[in-house]
C-alpha positions as CSV (number, residue, x, y, z in Angstrom):
1,X,113.7,100.2,106.4
2,X,111.4,97.3,105.6
3,X,108.9,99.6,103.9
4,X,111.7,101.0,101.6
5,X,112.6,97.5,100.5
6,X,108.9,96.7,99.7
7,X,108.6,100.0,97.7
8,X,111.8,99.2,95.8
9,X,110.7,95.7,95.0
10,X,107.3,96.9,93.9
11,X,109.0,99.5,91.6
12,X,111.3,96.8,90.1
13,X,108.3,94.5,89.5
14,X,106.4,97.4,87.8
15,X,109.3,98.4,85.7
16,X,110.1,94.9,84.5
17,X,106.4,94.3,83.7
18,X,106.3,97.5,81.7
19,X,109.5,96.7,79.9
20,X,108.3,93.2,79.0
21,X,105.0,94.6,77.7
22,X,106.9,97.1,75.5
23,X,109.0,94.4,74.0
24,X,106.2,91.9,73.5
25,X,103.2,94.1,72.4
26,X,102.7,95.4,68.9
27,X,99.6,97.4,69.6
28,X,100.4,101.1,70.1
29,X,97.8,101.6,72.9
30,X,99.2,98.6,74.8
31,X,102.7,99.9,74.3
32,X,101.7,103.3,75.7
33,X,100.1,101.7,78.7
34,X,103.3,99.8,79.4
35,X,105.4,102.9,79.0
36,X,103.1,104.6,81.6
37,X,103.7,101.7,84.0
38,X,107.5,102.2,83.6
39,X,107.2,105.9,84.2
40,X,105.2,105.3,87.3
41,X,107.8,102.8,88.6
42,X,110.4,105.5,88.2
43,X,108.2,108.0,90.0
44,X,107.8,105.6,92.9
45,X,111.6,105.4,93.3
46,X,111.9,109.2,93.0
47,X,109.3,109.7,95.8
48,X,110.9,107.1,97.9
49,X,114.3,108.7,97.5
50,X,113.0,112.2,98.4
51,X,111.2,110.8,101.4
52,X,114.3,109.1,102.6
53,X,116.4,112.2,102.3
54,X,113.7,114.4,103.8
55,X,113.3,116.9,101.0
56,X,110.5,117.7,98.5
57,X,112.6,117.9,95.3
58,X,112.0,114.3,94.2
59,X,108.3,114.6,94.8
60,X,108.2,117.8,92.7
61,X,110.1,116.1,89.9
62,X,107.7,113.1,90.1
63,X,104.8,115.5,89.7
64,X,106.4,117.0,86.6
65,X,107.0,113.6,85.1
66,X,103.3,112.7,85.7
67,X,102.2,115.8,83.8
68,X,104.6,115.0,80.9
69,X,103.4,111.4,80.9
70,X,99.8,112.5,80.8
71,X,100.6,114.8,77.8
72,X,102.4,111.9,76.1
73,X,99.5,109.6,76.6
74,X,97.0,112.1,75.2
75,X,99.1,112.6,72.0
76,X,99.7,108.9,71.6
77,X,96.1,107.9,72.2
78,X,95.0,110.6,69.8
79,X,97.2,109.2,67.1
80,X,96.0,105.6,67.8
81,X,92.4,106.8,67.6
82,X,93.0,108.4,64.2
83,X,94.5,105.2,62.9
84,X,91.6,103.1,64.3
85,X,89.1,105.5,62.8
86,X,90.6,104.8,59.4
87,X,90.1,101.1,60.1
88,X,93.6,100.3,59.0
89,X,95.5,97.5,60.8
90,X,97.7,99.1,63.5
91,X,101.1,97.6,64.0
92,X,104.1,99.5,65.2
93,X,106.4,97.4,62.9
94,X,104.5,98.6,59.8
95,X,106.1,101.8,58.5
96,X,103.1,102.6,56.3
97,X,101.1,103.4,59.4
98,X,103.5,106.1,60.5
99,X,103.6,108.0,57.2
100,X,101.3,111.0,56.8
């Protein structure tokens, strides 16, 4: 029971740290890292819930979310790398950086 509270508290701290980073950062790479932290906090809760209920469904869903998050990170980092290669300023508030 105490371990569950520690895991939930850790997940809440991770999620709030990621949400704060997404709101405060303007660098796309930093924003992607903060989104990954938020996804991992959600996965932690999924695994805890599946462990508490004694089934493997939550763990399977968490694995699928990890694979999707890895694909999202690859695409996002690839886009950021292209923008850095052009040596243009990268700011998520700048609509010019998103146009093709």
